[in-house]
TIFI-341322 format. One line per field, with one value per residue: residue in one letter; residue number from 1; chain; x, y, z of N, C-alpha, C in turn. Coordinates in Angstrom, 1 decimal, padded with zeros to 4 digits. Layout:
code <- c(a ...);
pos <- c(NUM ...);
unit <- c(A ...);
nxx <- c(X ...);
nyy <- c(Y ...);
nzz <- c(Z ...);
caxx <- c(X ...);
cayy <- c(Y ...);
cazz <- c(Z ...);
cxx <- c(X ...);
cyy <- c(Y ...);
czz <- c(Z ...);
REM end
This chain:
code <- c(m q l t y p k a p v d g v q h l r s a l q a a l q t q g f g i n r g f a r a r a g n l k l s q a f r g y t l g l e d l a q g k g l a e a k a g d w h y l v f d a g v s i a d a q l s e v a g k l g f s a l n h g a l a a s a v r a l e l a e q a p q l q g q s y e l r l l l v p a l q m t a i w l h g g d a d q l i p i e p t p t t l a a r q l y g e t a l l a l l t a p a q q a k a i f d a d s s g t l g g);
pos <- c(1 2 3 4 5 6 7 8 9 10 11 12 13 14 15 16 17 18 19 20 21 22 23 24 25 26 27 28 29 30 31 32 33 34 35 36 37 38 39 40 41 42 43 44 45 46 47 48 49 50 51 52 53 54 55 56 57 58 59 60 61 62 63 64 65 66 67 68 69 70 71 72 73 74 75 76 77 78 79 80 81 82 83 84 85 86 87 88 89 90 91 92 93 94 95 96 97 98 99 100 101 102 103 104 105 106 107 108 109 110 111 112 113 114 115 116 117 118 119 120 121 122 123 124 125 126 127 128 129 130 131 132 133 134 135 136 137 138 139 140 141 142 143 144 145 146 147 148 149 150 151 152 153 154 155 156 157 158 159 160 161 162 163 164 165 166 167 168 169 170 171 172 173 174 175 176 177 178 179 180 181 182 183 184 185 186 187 188 189 190 191 192 193 194 195 196 197 198 199);
unit <- c(A A A A A A A A A A A A A A A A A A A A A A A A A A A A A A A A A A A A A A A A A A A A A A A A A A A A A A A A A A A A A A A A A A A A A A A A A A A A A A A A A A A A A A A A A A A A A A A A A A A A A A A A A A A A A A A A A A A A A A A A A A A A A A A A A A A A A A A A A A A A A A A A A A A A A A A A A A A A A A A A A A A A A A A A A A A A A A A A A A A A A A A A A A A A A A A A A A A A A A A);
nxx <- c(102.7 104.1 106.0 106.4 108.3 108.2 110.3 112.7 113.9 117.2 119.1 117.8 118.3 120.5 119.5 118.1 119.9 121.1 118.9 118.4 120.7 120.6 118.3 119.3 121.3 119.8 118.2 115.8 114.6 113.5 111.1 110.9 111.3 112.5 114.6 116.1 117.3 118.6 121.4 123.7 124.9 123.1 120.8 118.5 117.0 113.9 112.9 112.0 108.7 105.7 103.6 100.1 097.4 094.0 091.5 088.9 086.7 086.7 086.3 083.8 082.3 082.2 084.4 087.3 090.4 091.8 091.9 093.6 096.4 099.9 102.3 104.6 107.7 108.2 110.1 110.6 112.0 114.3 115.6 117.8 116.1 113.6 110.8 110.9 110.3 109.0 110.4 110.2 110.4 110.0 109.1 109.4 108.8 110.9 112.9 114.3 113.6 114.0 111.2 109.7 110.0 108.4 107.4 105.3 102.7 102.6 104.8 105.3 102.7 102.3 104.1 102.9 100.6 101.6 102.5 100.1 099.0 100.8 100.0 097.5 095.3 094.1 095.8 098.0 100.5 100.2 101.3 102.2 102.4 103.8 102.2 101.2 098.2 096.5 093.9 093.4 091.2 089.6 091.2 092.4 094.6 096.2 097.7 098.4 098.0 098.8 097.8 098.0 095.1 093.2 093.2 094.2 093.5 094.7 093.7 095.6 097.1 097.5 094.6 091.2 089.5 086.8 086.3 087.4 088.5 091.7 092.1 091.9 090.8 089.0 089.1 086.5 085.0 086.2 086.1 083.3 082.8 083.9 082.7 080.2 081.0 082.7 081.0 079.5 081.5 082.2 079.8 079.7 082.0 081.2 079.1 080.2 080.8 082.6 085.2 087.2 087.4 089.3 091.8);
nyy <- c(081.0 084.0 086.7 090.1 093.2 096.8 099.2 100.1 102.9 103.8 104.4 103.6 101.7 102.7 105.1 104.0 102.8 104.2 104.6 101.9 101.2 102.8 101.7 099.2 099.9 101.1 099.0 098.7 101.1 100.6 099.3 097.1 093.8 092.2 093.7 094.0 091.6 091.3 091.1 093.1 091.8 089.9 091.1 091.6 092.9 093.0 093.1 096.3 097.6 099.3 101.4 102.2 104.5 104.6 106.8 108.0 109.4 108.5 105.8 105.7 106.5 104.4 103.9 102.3 100.5 101.8 104.4 104.6 106.2 106.5 106.0 105.8 103.9 100.6 098.3 095.2 094.1 091.7 089.5 087.0 085.6 086.0 088.1 091.4 094.1 096.9 099.0 102.3 104.5 107.8 109.5 112.5 114.7 113.5 113.2 111.3 110.2 109.1 107.7 106.1 103.5 100.8 099.0 097.4 095.0 094.7 093.8 091.0 090.1 090.6 088.8 086.4 086.7 086.6 084.0 082.6 083.4 082.2 079.5 079.5 078.0 079.3 081.3 080.2 080.0 082.6 086.0 088.6 092.1 093.1 095.0 097.4 098.2 100.9 102.1 104.6 105.9 103.9 102.3 100.2 097.8 096.1 093.4 093.9 092.3 093.0 092.6 089.7 087.6 089.1 091.7 090.9 090.8 090.8 091.3 092.5 092.6 095.8 095.7 096.1 093.3 093.2 094.2 092.6 089.3 087.6 086.7 085.7 088.0 089.1 092.3 093.4 092.0 092.7 095.5 095.7 095.0 097.1 099.4 100.2 100.7 102.8 104.8 105.2 106.3 108.6 110.0 110.6 112.3 114.3 115.4 116.5 119.4 120.4 120.4 118.8 116.1 113.6 114.6);
nzz <- c(093.0 092.1 093.3 092.5 092.4 092.7 091.1 093.2 095.2 094.5 096.5 098.8 101.0 102.2 103.3 105.4 107.1 109.3 111.0 111.6 112.9 115.2 116.4 117.0 118.9 120.9 121.6 120.1 120.8 123.3 123.0 121.4 121.5 119.7 118.5 120.8 121.1 118.7 116.3 114.5 112.3 111.6 110.6 108.0 105.1 103.4 099.9 098.6 098.9 098.0 099.9 099.8 100.0 100.6 100.5 102.8 101.7 099.0 099.4 100.6 098.6 097.0 095.4 094.0 094.2 092.2 092.9 095.0 096.6 096.1 098.6 101.3 101.0 101.9 103.9 105.1 108.1 109.0 111.5 111.7 110.0 111.1 111.2 112.4 112.3 110.5 108.2 107.1 104.3 103.2 100.2 098.7 096.2 094.7 096.6 099.2 102.5 105.9 107.4 109.3 111.9 112.3 115.0 115.6 115.0 112.3 110.5 111.2 110.7 108.0 106.9 107.6 106.1 103.5 103.4 103.6 101.2 099.4 099.7 098.6 096.4 094.2 093.5 092.4 089.9 089.2 088.8 090.9 091.9 094.9 097.3 099.9 101.4 102.9 104.9 106.5 107.9 108.7 110.1 108.8 107.4 104.7 102.9 099.6 096.6 093.6 090.3 088.3 087.5 088.8 091.3 094.6 098.1 101.5 104.6 107.4 110.7 112.0 111.6 112.7 114.0 113.6 111.1 109.1 108.8 108.8 105.7 102.3 099.9 097.0 095.2 094.9 096.8 099.3 099.4 099.4 102.0 103.4 102.6 103.8 106.6 106.0 105.0 107.2 109.0 107.5 107.7 110.4 110.5 108.8 110.2 112.4 114.2 115.8 114.9 115.8 115.1 113.5 114.1);
caxx <- c(102.6 105.4 105.9 107.3 108.5 108.4 111.7 112.9 114.9 118.6 119.9 116.9 118.8 121.5 118.8 117.6 121.0 121.3 117.8 118.5 121.8 120.0 117.4 120.1 121.9 118.8 117.4 114.5 114.0 112.9 109.7 110.9 112.1 113.3 115.8 116.9 118.1 119.2 122.8 123.8 125.3 121.9 119.7 118.4 115.8 113.1 112.9 111.1 107.4 105.1 102.3 099.1 096.4 092.7 090.8 087.5 085.7 086.7 085.7 082.4 081.6 082.3 085.5 088.1 091.8 092.4 092.0 094.6 097.5 101.2 102.9 105.9 108.3 108.3 111.1 110.5 113.3 114.4 116.7 118.0 114.9 112.3 110.4 110.9 109.9 108.7 111.0 109.6 111.0 109.1 109.7 108.7 109.5 112.1 113.8 114.0 113.9 113.5 109.8 109.3 110.4 107.2 107.7 104.0 102.4 102.5 105.8 105.0 101.4 102.6 104.8 101.9 099.7 102.2 102.6 098.8 098.9 101.6 099.3 096.2 095.3 093.6 096.9 099.1 100.8 099.9 102.3 101.6 103.3 103.5 101.9 100.5 097.0 096.2 092.7 093.5 090.0 089.0 092.3 092.6 095.8 096.1 098.6 097.7 098.6 098.4 098.1 097.4 093.8 092.5 093.9 093.8 093.9 094.7 093.8 096.6 097.1 096.5 093.2 090.3 088.9 085.4 086.2 087.7 089.4 092.8 091.8 092.1 089.6 089.1 088.9 085.1 084.5 086.7 085.5 081.9 082.8 084.4 081.9 079.2 081.7 083.3 079.9 079.1 082.5 082.0 078.6 080.1 082.9 080.4 078.2 081.0 081.0 083.6 086.5 088.2 087.5 090.4 093.0);
cayy <- c(082.4 084.8 088.1 091.1 094.4 098.0 099.7 100.8 103.9 103.3 104.5 103.4 101.0 103.7 106.0 103.2 102.3 104.9 104.3 100.5 101.2 103.4 100.7 098.2 100.5 101.3 097.8 099.0 102.2 100.1 098.8 096.0 092.8 091.6 094.4 093.8 090.3 091.3 091.5 093.7 090.8 089.0 091.8 091.6 093.7 092.5 094.0 097.4 097.6 100.6 101.6 103.0 104.9 104.8 107.8 107.8 109.9 107.6 104.5 105.9 106.7 103.1 103.9 101.2 100.6 102.7 105.7 104.6 107.1 105.9 106.6 105.4 102.7 099.7 097.2 094.3 093.9 090.3 089.1 085.6 085.0 086.3 089.5 092.1 095.5 097.4 100.3 103.1 105.7 108.7 110.1 113.7 115.4 112.7 113.2 110.2 110.5 108.1 108.0 105.4 102.1 100.3 097.9 096.7 093.7 094.7 093.0 089.6 089.8 090.6 087.6 085.3 086.8 086.1 082.5 082.2 083.6 081.2 078.3 079.6 077.3 080.2 082.2 079.4 080.3 084.0 086.9 089.8 093.0 093.3 096.4 097.5 099.1 101.5 102.9 105.2 106.3 102.6 101.6 099.0 097.6 094.9 093.1 094.0 091.6 093.7 092.0 088.4 087.7 090.2 092.1 090.2 091.5 090.0 092.2 092.1 093.4 096.0 095.9 095.5 092.0 093.4 094.6 091.5 088.3 087.4 085.7 086.3 088.7 089.9 093.7 093.7 091.5 093.4 096.8 095.6 094.9 098.4 100.6 100.7 101.4 104.1 105.7 105.6 107.2 109.8 110.7 111.2 113.4 115.4 115.9 117.1 120.8 120.9 120.5 117.9 114.7 113.5 115.2);
cazz <- c(093.0 092.0 093.7 091.8 093.2 091.9 091.0 094.5 095.2 094.4 097.8 099.9 102.1 102.8 104.2 106.6 107.9 110.6 111.9 112.1 113.9 116.4 117.0 117.7 120.1 122.0 121.7 119.6 121.5 124.5 122.8 120.5 122.0 118.6 118.4 122.0 120.9 117.3 116.1 113.2 111.2 111.3 110.1 106.6 104.6 102.3 098.8 098.9 098.3 098.2 100.6 099.1 100.9 100.1 101.4 103.3 100.7 097.8 099.8 100.9 097.3 096.3 094.5 094.3 094.3 091.3 093.5 096.1 096.4 096.5 099.8 101.7 100.7 103.1 103.9 106.3 108.7 109.6 112.3 111.6 109.3 111.8 111.0 113.7 112.2 109.1 108.1 106.1 103.7 102.5 099.0 098.4 095.1 094.4 097.7 100.2 103.9 106.8 107.9 110.6 112.1 112.9 115.8 115.9 114.5 110.8 109.8 111.3 110.1 106.6 106.5 107.7 105.0 102.3 103.5 103.3 099.7 098.7 099.7 098.1 095.1 093.2 093.1 091.8 088.5 088.9 089.2 091.6 092.6 096.4 097.8 101.1 101.3 104.1 104.9 107.9 108.6 109.2 110.8 108.1 106.6 104.0 101.9 098.3 095.6 092.4 089.0 088.1 086.9 089.5 092.5 095.8 099.3 102.7 105.8 108.3 111.9 113.1 111.2 113.6 113.6 113.3 109.7 108.2 109.3 107.9 104.6 100.9 099.3 095.8 095.5 095.1 098.1 100.5 099.3 099.9 103.5 103.9 102.1 104.8 107.7 105.5 104.9 108.6 109.5 106.8 108.2 111.7 110.3 108.2 111.2 113.5 114.0 116.8 114.3 116.5 114.6 112.5 114.6);
cxx <- c(104.0 105.1 106.9 107.3 108.7 109.9 111.9 113.9 116.3 119.3 118.9 117.5 119.8 120.7 118.2 118.7 121.1 120.2 117.9 119.6 121.4 119.1 118.2 120.8 121.0 117.8 115.9 113.8 113.2 111.6 109.7 111.8 113.0 114.6 116.7 117.8 118.9 120.7 122.9 124.0 124.1 120.8 119.7 117.1 115.2 113.4 111.9 109.8 106.7 103.8 101.4 098.0 095.1 091.9 089.4 086.5 085.6 086.0 084.2 081.6 081.7 083.4 086.5 089.6 092.5 092.6 093.0 095.9 098.8 101.7 104.3 106.4 108.5 109.4 110.9 111.9 113.3 115.7 116.8 116.7 113.6 112.0 110.3 110.4 109.6 109.4 110.4 110.4 109.9 109.8 108.8 109.5 110.8 113.1 113.4 114.3 113.3 112.2 109.5 109.9 109.3 107.5 106.4 103.9 102.5 103.5 105.5 103.7 101.5 103.2 103.8 100.9 100.3 102.3 101.2 098.6 099.6 100.9 098.0 096.1 095.0 094.7 098.0 099.2 100.6 101.2 101.7 102.7 102.8 103.3 101.3 099.4 096.7 094.9 092.7 092.2 089.3 090.0 092.5 093.9 095.7 097.3 097.8 098.5 098.1 098.8 097.3 096.1 093.0 093.3 093.3 094.3 093.8 094.8 094.8 096.5 097.9 095.0 092.3 089.6 087.4 085.2 086.4 088.7 090.6 092.5 092.0 090.8 090.0 088.8 087.4 084.6 085.0 086.1 084.0 081.8 083.1 083.5 081.0 079.9 082.3 082.2 079.5 080.2 082.4 080.9 078.9 081.0 082.1 079.6 078.9 081.2 082.0 085.0 087.6 088.4 088.6 091.6 093.0);
cyy <- c(083.1 086.2 089.0 092.4 095.6 098.4 100.6 101.9 103.3 103.3 104.3 102.8 101.9 104.6 105.3 102.8 102.9 104.6 102.8 100.4 101.7 102.4 099.6 098.7 100.7 100.2 098.1 100.1 101.8 099.4 097.5 094.9 092.1 092.4 094.3 092.5 090.3 091.7 092.1 092.8 090.0 089.7 091.8 092.3 093.0 093.5 095.1 097.2 098.9 100.5 102.5 103.3 105.2 105.7 107.4 108.2 109.0 106.3 104.6 106.1 105.4 103.0 102.8 101.5 101.5 104.1 105.8 105.4 106.4 106.7 106.1 104.1 101.9 098.6 096.4 094.0 092.5 090.2 087.6 084.9 085.3 087.8 090.3 093.6 095.8 098.8 101.0 104.3 106.5 109.2 111.3 114.5 114.8 112.6 112.1 110.7 109.4 108.6 107.4 104.0 101.5 099.0 097.0 095.4 093.6 093.8 091.5 089.2 089.8 089.3 086.4 085.4 086.3 084.6 082.0 082.3 082.6 079.8 078.3 079.0 078.3 081.2 081.5 079.8 081.8 084.8 088.2 090.8 093.2 094.7 096.3 098.5 099.6 102.3 103.5 105.4 105.1 101.8 100.3 098.9 096.2 094.7 093.1 093.3 092.1 092.9 090.6 088.5 088.8 090.4 091.3 090.9 090.6 091.0 091.6 093.0 094.7 096.3 095.3 094.3 092.2 093.8 093.4 090.6 088.2 086.3 086.5 086.8 089.2 091.4 094.0 093.2 092.3 094.8 096.8 095.6 096.3 099.6 101.1 101.3 102.7 105.2 106.2 106.6 108.5 110.7 111.3 112.4 114.6 116.1 116.7 118.6 121.4 121.1 119.7 116.6 114.7 114.2 116.7);
czz <- c(092.9 092.4 092.9 092.7 092.3 092.0 092.3 094.3 095.3 095.8 099.0 101.1 102.9 103.8 105.4 107.5 109.2 111.5 112.4 113.1 115.2 117.1 117.7 118.9 121.2 122.2 121.3 120.3 122.7 124.3 121.9 121.0 120.9 118.4 119.6 121.9 119.6 117.3 114.7 112.0 110.8 110.6 108.5 106.3 103.5 101.1 099.2 098.2 098.7 099.0 099.8 100.1 100.1 101.0 101.7 102.3 099.5 098.2 100.0 099.6 096.4 095.3 094.9 094.4 093.3 091.8 094.7 095.7 096.9 097.7 100.1 101.1 102.0 102.8 105.2 106.8 109.4 110.4 112.3 111.0 110.0 111.6 112.3 113.5 110.7 109.1 106.9 105.6 103.0 101.2 098.6 097.3 094.7 095.4 098.8 101.6 104.8 107.4 109.2 110.6 112.9 113.7 116.1 115.1 112.9 110.1 109.9 110.6 108.6 106.1 106.5 106.5 103.7 102.3 103.2 101.7 098.9 098.7 099.1 096.7 094.0 092.7 092.4 090.3 088.2 089.4 089.7 092.1 094.0 096.7 099.2 101.0 102.7 104.0 106.3 108.6 109.2 110.0 110.1 107.3 106.0 103.1 100.6 097.2 094.3 091.1 088.9 087.3 087.5 090.8 093.7 097.0 100.5 103.9 106.8 109.6 111.5 112.7 112.3 113.1 113.2 111.8 108.8 108.9 108.3 106.9 103.3 100.4 097.9 096.1 095.7 096.4 099.3 100.5 099.8 101.4 104.1 103.6 103.2 106.0 107.2 105.4 106.3 109.2 108.8 107.4 109.5 111.5 109.7 109.2 112.3 113.2 115.0 116.1 114.9 115.9 113.5 112.8 114.5);
REM end
């Protein structure tokens, strides 16, 4: 399996530099043990890949990945070869800005998902663009391998285990698992008259 990457912002890494320096100085803002042990000379970034969001309305209506909207740029942060964070840049009207430094399970889980993909016999000889798929209404995150014979997805943490275990899914198979929960969530939102659901 060969991974490809979209054309990343030319100065993306420069926009992340100050956030990474701050994380090193504060040992990951006190919540990331990886940054507490990291040294600047050991930090490396993955190539940039794009996050995409699939909305509740589209998912409830049975619409697929074609409706996913492009969002932040993501860079996995490695310290001496170990993934410790996911750094994000937003791009609005062609302007880049630091968005977030995710200290949660996403980075390590993404690496494990890619290792699983590399070992999958059905993906051998295929070329895929690396993407990240987010379904916020269902708290689902997945590595999205776009291209090849067909798009493939691997749910990663922090996706609830009740939705899908970490394994390889075709688009149709994964969306089939998510459509019913999306319809249930939409029904709850639609029935809410307090105006408090969804923030």
